[in-house]
C-alpha atoms as a printed R data frame, in Angstrom:
    type eleno elety resid chain resno        x        y       z
1   ATOM     1    CA   UNK     A     1  -65.133  -71.624  17.850
2   ATOM     2    CA   UNK     A     2  -64.395  -75.149  16.656
3   ATOM     3    CA   UNK     A     3  -68.014  -75.509  15.444
4   ATOM     4    CA   UNK     A     4  -67.529  -72.515  13.123
5   ATOM     5    CA   UNK     A     5  -64.287  -73.966  11.753
6   ATOM     6    CA   UNK     A     6  -65.964  -77.343  11.316
7   ATOM     7    CA   UNK     A     7  -68.917  -75.840   9.391
8   ATOM     8    CA   UNK     A     8  -66.569  -73.721   7.248
9   ATOM     9    CA   UNK     A     9  -64.456  -76.782   6.372
10  ATOM    10    CA   UNK     A    10  -67.659  -78.665   5.490
11  ATOM    11    CA   UNK     A    11  -68.664  -75.774   3.231
12  ATOM    12    CA   UNK     A    12  -65.193  -75.801   1.668
13  ATOM    13    CA   UNK     A    13  -65.452  -79.518   0.822
14  ATOM    14    CA   UNK     A    14  -69.055  -79.140  -0.345
15  ATOM    15    CA   UNK     A    15  -68.008  -76.287  -2.663
16  ATOM    16    CA   UNK     A    16  -65.150  -78.353  -4.071
17  ATOM    17    CA   UNK     A    17  -67.485  -81.309  -4.695
18  ATOM    18    CA   UNK     A    18  -70.107  -79.001  -6.232
19  ATOM    19    CA   UNK     A    19  -67.513  -77.640  -8.676
20  ATOM    20    CA   UNK     A    20  -66.527  -81.162  -9.687
21  ATOM    21    CA   UNK     A    21  -70.208  -82.104  -9.966
22  ATOM    22    CA   UNK     A    22  -70.870  -79.085 -12.180
23  ATOM    23    CA   UNK     A    23  -68.105  -80.171 -14.528
24  ATOM    24    CA   UNK     A    24  -69.317  -83.763 -14.656
25  ATOM    25    CA   UNK     A    25  -72.956  -82.863 -15.290
26  ATOM    26    CA   UNK     A    26  -71.904  -80.468 -18.017
27  ATOM    27    CA   UNK     A    27  -69.894  -83.284 -19.621
28  ATOM    28    CA   UNK     A    28  -73.031  -85.445 -19.478
29  ATOM    29    CA   UNK     A    29  -74.940  -82.627 -21.170
30  ATOM    30    CA   UNK     A    30  -72.233  -82.226 -23.823
31  ATOM    31    CA   UNK     A    31  -72.195  -85.951 -24.496
32  ATOM    32    CA   UNK     A    32  -75.966  -86.036 -24.936
33  ATOM    33    CA   UNK     A    33  -75.763  -83.066 -27.302
34  ATOM    34    CA   UNK     A    34  -73.026  -84.745 -29.320
35  ATOM    35    CA   UNK     A    35  -74.903  -88.027 -29.749
36  ATOM    36    CA   UNK     A    36  -78.462  -86.702 -30.042
37  ATOM    37    CA   UNK     A    37  -78.896  -83.694 -32.290
38  ATOM    38    CA   UNK     A    38  -80.868  -80.842 -30.733
39  ATOM    39    CA   UNK     A    39  -82.373  -77.640 -32.006
40  ATOM    40    CA   UNK     A    40  -81.127  -74.352 -30.600
41  ATOM    41    CA   UNK     A    41  -84.285  -73.971 -28.514
42  ATOM    42    CA   UNK     A    42  -83.675  -77.272 -26.712
43  ATOM    43    CA   UNK     A    43  -80.016  -76.426 -26.153
44  ATOM    44    CA   UNK     A    44  -81.094  -73.171 -24.534
45  ATOM    45    CA   UNK     A    45  -83.664  -74.952 -22.383
46  ATOM    46    CA   UNK     A    46  -81.090  -77.539 -21.302
47  ATOM    47    CA   UNK     A    47  -78.656  -74.786 -20.322
48  ATOM    48    CA   UNK     A    48  -81.356  -72.954 -18.398
49  ATOM    49    CA   UNK     A    49  -82.319  -76.112 -16.482
50  ATOM    50    CA   UNK     A    50  -78.631  -76.845 -15.828
51  ATOM    51    CA   UNK     A    51  -77.968  -73.427 -14.327
52  ATOM    52    CA   UNK     A    52  -81.213  -73.289 -12.358
53  ATOM    53    CA   UNK     A    53  -80.503  -76.722 -10.871
54  ATOM    54    CA   UNK     A    54  -76.955  -75.800  -9.875
55  ATOM    55    CA   UNK     A    55  -78.086  -72.457  -8.461
56  ATOM    56    CA   UNK     A    56  -80.594  -74.298  -6.282
57  ATOM    57    CA   UNK     A    57  -77.932  -76.808  -5.183
58  ATOM    58    CA   UNK     A    58  -75.526  -73.981  -4.295
59  ATOM    59    CA   UNK     A    59  -78.129  -72.068  -2.319
60  ATOM    60    CA   UNK     A    60  -79.253  -75.219  -0.526
61  ATOM    61    CA   UNK     A    61  -75.687  -75.985   0.547
62  ATOM    62    CA   UNK     A    62  -74.999  -72.399   1.580
63  ATOM    63    CA   UNK     A    63  -78.039  -72.457   3.852
64  ATOM    64    CA   UNK     A    64  -77.193  -75.937   5.158
65  ATOM    65    CA   UNK     A    65  -73.502  -75.452   5.964
66  ATOM    66    CA   UNK     A    66  -73.106  -71.680   6.290
67  ATOM    67    CA   UNK     A    67  -76.455  -70.539   7.711
68  ATOM    68    CA   UNK     A    68  -77.215  -68.603   4.552
69  ATOM    69    CA   UNK     A    69  -74.246  -66.253   4.633
70  ATOM    70    CA   UNK     A    70  -72.489  -65.847   1.308
71  ATOM    71    CA   UNK     A    71  -68.720  -66.011   1.313
72  ATOM    72    CA   UNK     A    72  -66.570  -65.361  -1.721
73  ATOM    73    CA   UNK     A    73  -64.406  -68.402  -1.005
74  ATOM    74    CA   UNK     A    74  -67.443  -70.661  -1.712
75  ATOM    75    CA   UNK     A    75  -67.492  -69.584  -5.348
76  ATOM    76    CA   UNK     A    76  -63.701  -69.540  -5.662
77  ATOM    77    CA   UNK     A    77  -63.432  -73.097  -4.319
78  ATOM    78    CA   UNK     A    78  -66.286  -74.264  -6.595
79  ATOM    79    CA   UNK     A    79  -64.465  -72.723  -9.571
80  ATOM    80    CA   UNK     A    80  -61.259  -74.442  -8.428
81  ATOM    81    CA   UNK     A    81  -63.115  -77.780  -8.252
82  ATOM    82    CA   UNK     A    82  -64.453  -77.207 -11.772
83  ATOM    83    CA   UNK     A    83  -60.943  -76.378 -13.056
84  ATOM    84    CA   UNK     A    84  -59.463  -79.431 -11.316
85  ATOM    85    CA   UNK     A    85  -62.119  -81.644 -12.885
86  ATOM    86    CA   UNK     A    86  -61.634  -80.149 -16.366
87  ATOM    87    CA   UNK     A    87  -57.853  -80.553 -16.234
88  ATOM    88    CA   UNK     A    88  -57.784  -84.068 -14.812
89  ATOM    89    CA   UNK     A    89  -60.607  -86.484 -15.577
90  ATOM    90    CA   UNK     A    90  -62.899  -84.552 -17.889
91  ATOM    91    CA   UNK     A    91  -61.507  -86.016 -21.108
92  ATOM    92    CA   UNK     A    92  -61.741  -89.594 -19.836
93  ATOM    93    CA   UNK     A    93  -65.211  -89.083 -18.386
94  ATOM    94    CA   UNK     A    94  -66.438  -87.482 -21.610
95  ATOM    95    CA   UNK     A    95  -65.060  -90.386 -23.666
96  ATOM    96    CA   UNK     A    96  -66.659  -92.908 -21.313
97  ATOM    97    CA   UNK     A    97  -70.015  -91.096 -21.471
98  ATOM    98    CA   UNK     A    98  -69.855  -91.028 -25.289
99  ATOM    99    CA   UNK     A    99  -69.059  -94.746 -25.319
100 ATOM   100    CA   UNK     A   100  -71.992  -95.499 -23.006
101 ATOM   101    CA   UNK     A   101  -74.394  -93.424 -25.117
102 ATOM   102    CA   UNK     A   102  -73.186  -95.029 -28.356
103 ATOM   103    CA   UNK     A   103  -73.578  -98.461 -26.773
104 ATOM   104    CA   UNK     A   104  -77.081  -97.566 -25.574
105 ATOM   105    CA   UNK     A   105  -77.968  -96.325 -29.045
106 ATOM   106    CA   UNK     A   106  -76.648  -99.571 -30.548
107 ATOM   107    CA   UNK     A   107  -78.631 -101.637 -28.052
108 ATOM   108    CA   UNK     A   108  -81.798  -99.734 -28.923
109 ATOM   109    CA   UNK     A   109  -81.268  -99.350 -32.679
110 ATOM   110    CA   UNK     A   110  -79.993 -102.853 -33.524
111 ATOM   111    CA   UNK     A   111  -83.169 -104.742 -32.500
112 ATOM   112    CA   UNK     A   112  -85.239 -101.978 -34.039
113 ATOM   113    CA   UNK     A   113  -83.359 -102.340 -37.335
114 ATOM   114    CA   UNK     A   114  -83.582 -106.138 -37.199
115 ATOM   115    CA   UNK     A   115  -87.315 -105.933 -36.583
116 ATOM   116    CA   UNK     A   116  -87.724 -103.481 -39.449
117 ATOM   117    CA   UNK     A   117  -85.718 -105.715 -41.802
118 ATOM   118    CA   UNK     A   118  -87.667 -108.739 -40.612
119 ATOM   119    CA   UNK     A   119  -90.933 -106.976 -41.384
120 ATOM   120    CA   UNK     A   120  -89.629 -106.091 -44.854
121 ATOM   121    CA   UNK     A   121  -88.683 -109.726 -45.423
122 ATOM   122    CA   UNK     A   122  -92.107 -110.824 -44.179
123 ATOM   123    CA   UNK     A   123  -93.886 -108.334 -46.460
124 ATOM   124    CA   UNK     A   124  -91.848 -109.429 -49.494
125 ATOM   125    CA   UNK     A   125  -92.519 -113.107 -48.845
126 ATOM   126    CA   UNK     A   126  -96.169 -112.409 -48.153
127 ATOM   127    CA   UNK     A   127  -96.531 -110.438 -51.377
128 ATOM   128    CA   UNK     A   128  -94.817 -113.215 -53.374
129 ATOM   129    CA   UNK     A   129  -97.136 -115.752 -51.772
130 ATOM   130    CA   UNK     A   130 -100.140 -113.612 -52.663
131 ATOM   131    CA   UNK     A   131  -98.893 -113.191 -56.234
132 ATOM   132    CA   UNK     A   132  -98.549 -116.922 -56.779
133 ATOM   133    CA   UNK     A   133 -101.766 -117.634 -54.944
134 ATOM   134    CA   UNK     A   134 -103.696 -115.121 -57.097
135 ATOM   135    CA   UNK     A   135 -102.214 -116.547 -60.322
136 ATOM   136    CA   UNK     A   136 -103.306 -120.032 -59.277
137 ATOM   137    CA   UNK     A   137 -106.848 -118.768 -58.608
138 ATOM   138    CA   UNK     A   138 -107.028 -117.053 -61.996
139 ATOM   139    CA   UNK     A   139 -105.938 -120.260 -63.746
140 ATOM   140    CA   UNK     A   140 -108.597 -122.198 -61.841
141 ATOM   141    CA   UNK     A   141 -111.300 -119.680 -62.836
142 ATOM   142    CA   UNK     A   142 -110.354 -119.884 -66.510
143 ATOM   143    CA   UNK     A   143 -110.287 -123.689 -66.411
144 ATOM   144    CA   UNK     A   144 -113.662 -124.101 -64.689
145 ATOM   145    CA   UNK     A   145 -115.564 -121.523 -66.673
146 ATOM   146    CA   UNK     A   146 -115.285 -122.029 -70.399
147 ATOM   147    CA   UNK     A   147 -117.085 -118.784 -71.150
148 ATOM   148    CA   UNK     A   148 -114.665 -116.623 -69.181
149 ATOM   149    CA   UNK     A   149 -111.723 -118.357 -70.743
150 ATOM   150    CA   UNK     A   150 -113.155 -117.921 -74.277
151 ATOM   151    CA   UNK     A   151 -114.082 -114.271 -73.691
152 ATOM   152    CA   UNK     A   152 -110.591 -113.552 -72.506
153 ATOM   153    CA   UNK     A   153 -109.114 -115.237 -75.592
154 ATOM   154    CA   UNK     A   154 -111.496 -113.295 -77.881
155 ATOM   155    CA   UNK     A   155 -110.432 -110.009 -76.318
156 ATOM   156    CA   UNK     A   156 -106.806 -110.945 -76.829
157 ATOM   157    CA   UNK     A   157 -107.464 -111.727 -80.489
158 ATOM   158    CA   UNK     A   158 -109.281 -108.425 -81.011
159 ATOM   159    CA   UNK     A   159 -106.462 -106.495 -79.423
160 ATOM   160    CA   UNK     A   160 -103.912 -108.346 -81.515
161 ATOM   161    CA   UNK     A   161 -105.837 -107.697 -84.759
162 ATOM   162    CA   UNK     A   162 -106.155 -104.008 -84.048
163 ATOM   163    CA   UNK     A   163 -102.513 -103.561 -83.222
164 ATOM   164    CA   UNK     A   164 -101.328 -105.400 -86.340
């Protein structure tokens, strides 16, 4: 007789913990949805995975602690655990999860942004260097080759005469 009472009390505590766990994992899911925008399809898939996972956990615990017999108190106690979680620590846990996700996003995005800005700076400096380097080469070509320099001046004169 005491073995039955012991297994039923284990199932009671397991149901209470499962209800609290359901609330916490749903807060994790809500926090992820708040910080990372999802399409409706992914929200539906996340919900489906959530419920399938918790169904499996419930069935596993029912077979482990209660030899597979369903009792209504299992679901009532799990709902009570969920309600206790929602009315006590849910708000604080949700805020903490949002803070952690925002911090993780900052840790990932800040170096990414710095690298992107650094590449922009590098490209700008590289393009300026190329601009000055190309201008120097053009001056050298015109100085060394008298023909190219004269042809270029003749073309300028022709263009100027036509426009005037």
